N, C-alpha and C positions, 0 to 999 in steps of 0.2 A: 403696323409693327406688332408682332405677337409678344406674349408675356416674357418668353425666354430671351428674346432680343432686347426687350427693355431692361430685363435683369442684367444682361451681359454688359450693357452700357453703364449701369450703376456700379457693377462689380469690377470693372476693368481698372487698370492702373490709372491713377495712384491710390485707388481704394485699398485700405488695409483690412477693414472689417465692416460688416453690417450686422447689427443686433436687432432682429435676426433675419437671415435670408428667407427663411420659410414664411415669416410674417409678411415680408415685403412681397413675396410671390402671391400670397393670398390677397393682399391689398390690390395688386395689379390685376389679379383674376377677377376681382369684384367689379372692375371697370370704372372705379371711382377716380375722379381727377384729384390727385394728391398734391399737398402743399409741402414745400421744402423751406428750410431757412438755415442760413449761416450767419453768425454774428461776428463783428469785428470791433475791437477797441479802437479808438481814434487816438493815435499817438504820432509817430514820425512817418517817414517815407515808407511807401509800400514796396516790399521786396518780392522776389519771384516765388517764395514759398506761399505768401499770402496771395500774390497775384496769379501766377501761372498755375501753381498746383491747385489752389482752392477753386479758381475760376474754371479750370478744366473740368472739374466735377460739376460745377454749375451748368456748363455747356452740355455735359453728358445727360444731366437730369432734364434739361430743356428738350433734348432729342428724345428722351424717354417719355415725354408727355407730362412731365411734372411741372407745376407752377413754382418757379424759383423766387426766393426772397432773400435780400441782403439786409441784415439788421445793423444799423449804425449805432453802436452802443455808447451814446454820449454820456449817459448817467453812470454807466459802469466805468467808463474812462475817467470820469470825475472822481468816483470813489477810489480809483487806483492812482489818483494824482497825476494823470497823464497831461502832457502839455502844460505843466506847472499848476494843474488843478484849476485852470481858467475855463469855466464852463462855456462862456461866450466864444472863446477861441476854438474849443473842441467842437462846438456845434457848427461853426463856420467852416472849419476844415472838413467836417463830415459831409456836408451837403455840397461842397465844391470839389476839393481835391480828391476825396475818397470816391464820391459818386462818379466823377468824370474818369478817373483812372480805371475803376472797375469796368465801366462801360467800354472803354477803349480795349481793355484786355479781353473781355468777352467777345467783342467784335473780331479781334485779331485771331481768336481761337475758333472762329467760325460759328459763334453763337449770335443770338439776337439780344442786344442790350436793352431794347425796349420791352422785351418779354420778361424781364426781371424787375420785380417790385423792390424799391429801396424804401426802408422805413427807419426814421429817426426815433430813437428810444423816447425822447421827450414827447414826440407826437403820439406815440402809442399810449403813453401814460397820462397825458393831459386830459383832465375832466373824465377820467375813466375809473369810476369807483370800483367797477367789477375787477379791474386789474389788481387793485390794492387788497380787495377782499380775497382774490385768488392767492396773492402773495402770503397773506396771513394764514389762509387755509393750508398752504403748502408747509409753512413753518409748524403747523399743528401736527403734521405727519412726518416730520424729520427730527432726528435727535442731533445733539451737538456732536456726537461721535461721527455720525454720517456726514455732517457738513465739514468737519475737520478733515475727514478722510478724502473729501472731494477737492481739497486745496492742493496747490502746488507743493513740491518738496520744501521750498523756502517757507511757505505759509505754515506748514505742519511743524517745521523746526522752531518756530517762534514761541511756541508754548503759550504761557499766560500773557505774554507781552504783545500778542498779535492784535493789530487794530481791529476793532469791531466791524469796520467797513469790509474787511476781508471775509468775515463770516456772513455778512449780508449778501455778498456777491453770488454765491452758488444758488441760494433760493431765488434770486432775481433771474438767473439764467434758466432755472427750471420754469419759472412763471412765464418767461418769454416764449418757451416752446408752446405752451397751451394758449397764450393770448394771441399768438400768430397762427394758431391752428395748424401747427407744423407736424404733419405726419412723418416727415423725414428731417429731424434735426441733424445738422451736418457740421463737421469741424475737423480739425486735426486730431490725431489720436490722443493728444494731450487734453482734449475736451471730453474724453470718454466718461470720466467720473460724474460730471454734471449731467450728462445725458442718461446715465444709469439711474441717477436720482429721479429724473423725470419719469423714467419707466416705473420706478418703485412706487411713485405716488399717483400714477395715471388712473388707477381704479378708485382712488379715494377722494380726489379733489371735487368740490361741488361746483366751482365756477370754471367756465371755459372747458368743460370735458371734451376730450378729443374723440370724435365720432366718425364713423363711416356708415352711411345709410342707417343712421339712428342707433348704431351699435357702438359701444365704447371700445376703443382700441388703445394699445400702447404705442407711443412713438417708436418708430424704427430708426435707430441711431446709425448714421453713416460717418465713418471716420477714414480720412485719407492719411497717407504717409507724411512724415515730416522730413523736410530737406535737412540733411546734416549741415552744420556750420562749415564753411570753407576752411576755417582755421582750427578744426579739431586736431588733436595730436595723438589720439588713440581711439579705438573702437569702444562705443558704449557697451555695457554688459547687460543692459535691460532696456525695455521699452520706456520705462520711467526715466532712466538716465539719458536716453536719447532726447526726451522732451526738454531736458536741461541743456543739451548740446545742439539744439536745432539752430538753424539760421535765424538771426535776431537783428532787428533794426537798431537795437540799443548797442550792438557791437558791430559797427559798420564794416570792419574788416572781415566779419564772418558772413556777410550777406552781399548779394547782388541786387541792386534796386532796379525797378522796372524802367527808370529813366536814365540809367547809366549809359554812357557813351560806349561805342564799340571798343575803344582803346581801354577804357576803365574795366570793361568786362574781361578783355584779354589779360590785363595785368592781374586782376583778382584771381582768375582761374589759374594763371601761371604760378601763383603762390599757394594754391590750394593743397590740402592734404590729399595725397594720392599714392599710397604705398604700392610698389610693384607687385603684380599678381594678386593683389588683395581686392576682392569684389564686394566684401561685406561692409556696409556703412561707408562706402566710398563716395564722397560728394560729387566727384567729377563724373563718375558713371551715372549717378542719379540725374545730373544736369543733362547728360545725353539722352537718358531715358525719357525725360519729360519734354525735351525740346525736339528730339529727332526721331523717336520711336513710339510715341503714343498713338499716332495714326499709322495705318498701313502705308508703307513707303511706295512711291511710284518710281523711284530711282534709288540706287544704293547709296548709303553714306560712304564717302571715300575717306579712309584714314591714310593720311600722307605719311610715308616712311622713306627714309633714305634708301637708295638703291642697294647699298651694301648690306642692308637688313631685309632685303626682299622686295622693296618697292611698295607702292600703294596697295592697300587692301580695300575691297568692296564688301560692305556689310549690309544685309537686308533686314535682319531681325536683331532685337536687343539681346536675346539669349545667345546669339552667335557672337556678338560683341563681347559679352561677358566671358564667354568661353575662351575667346582669343586672348583676352587680357589675362585671364587666370593662367593660361598656358605660357604667358610671357612673350607672346607674339606681337604685342603692342606695348611700346615703351610709354611710361607715364607722360613724358613730354608730348608725344604724338597724340595720346588720348586727350590731353588738356587742349592742344591746338584744335582738335576736332570739336570738342565740347564748346570752346569759345566761339567758333564760327557758327555752329548750330544755334547757340543761344543768341548770338548777334542777329541772325536771320529771324528767329522767332520773335524777338523783341523790336524788330525794326519799325513796325507800325506804331508802337507805343512811343518809341524814342522820337520818331518824326512828329508825333502829336505834341510832345513836350518841347520840341524845337520850334514848333509853329503855334497853333491855336492855344496849346496848353502852357506856353512859356510863362505867362503871368502867374498861373496857379503854382508852377514849380518855384518861381522866384518868391512868391509869398510863403510857401512852405519852407524854403531855405532861410528866410528871414525869421520865421517862427522858431526853427530848429536852432538858429544861432542865439536868439534872445532867451530861449528856454533852457 
């Protein structure tokens, strides 16, 4: 596979941006085996934004010859008081439910789950003096203003009442990039600010400098699109507002979980925001794009329509679907029905896992969610 083919895999949907494409091209041209990483807080159930969207890029990176790493951020989750702030529970969920779910999704997307390295934050930090020296070194090169700017909207609005733990979080994220030797830190577009901080300090840190063939390089940040919440009521006006209106496990009606039954998926999509002819920030169109059109189709997607409205439509490409919807040739109800069936098919291997070998893990997660 040549450099441009590898680049096209990294850049294709659901990638939103790479900082920078030219730097990534140069790293590929050097022939060096690159390392990737994406980190996740350990909290509730995994939804399709975390699952299908994030893991689809992990699979793309695998195909592009990049070593993929999934960082299970137990300490970060504890700082943010996830799962009641119980570190023991957070760690247990990380190495059981999270690892097994990600493996099943990677496999269902055509990737190799055994080719991805899973790292628990506690394991990375344990007896690792250089990590803590790296973290202190990073703080020497950051200002309070930079750290505040990297916070979420909610964190920035807290002013002087913000918990100190929130300010510790971004330098930890930056340190993880270097400690994991991640040439390609990856996340949703809402992780952009932390990755830019990592690029800002890349030439300055003394510990864990990121290198290729002995030469210092900046991490190349990869950001994928965020799935809009199913229950949004209006279009976001900015990328930052979208990050606040993304699919969220803390708002169950906004999200589809990877273990949801076919009937649950159909019901959730039937209630989703889907204004007629509107193709911008339309969650139903995004669901179809990620489940039915990410790979080249071998058969058309059939949009079922009543005969009085012209009968069924066959669609081969996402751009064609979007155009038909914008022109009013597809009714929102018909679009929702097609999206539901496409997503049910995409999630079938994961759903079957949780109905069989993974049933105990799901039951344990449900009990934790209820008690927390």
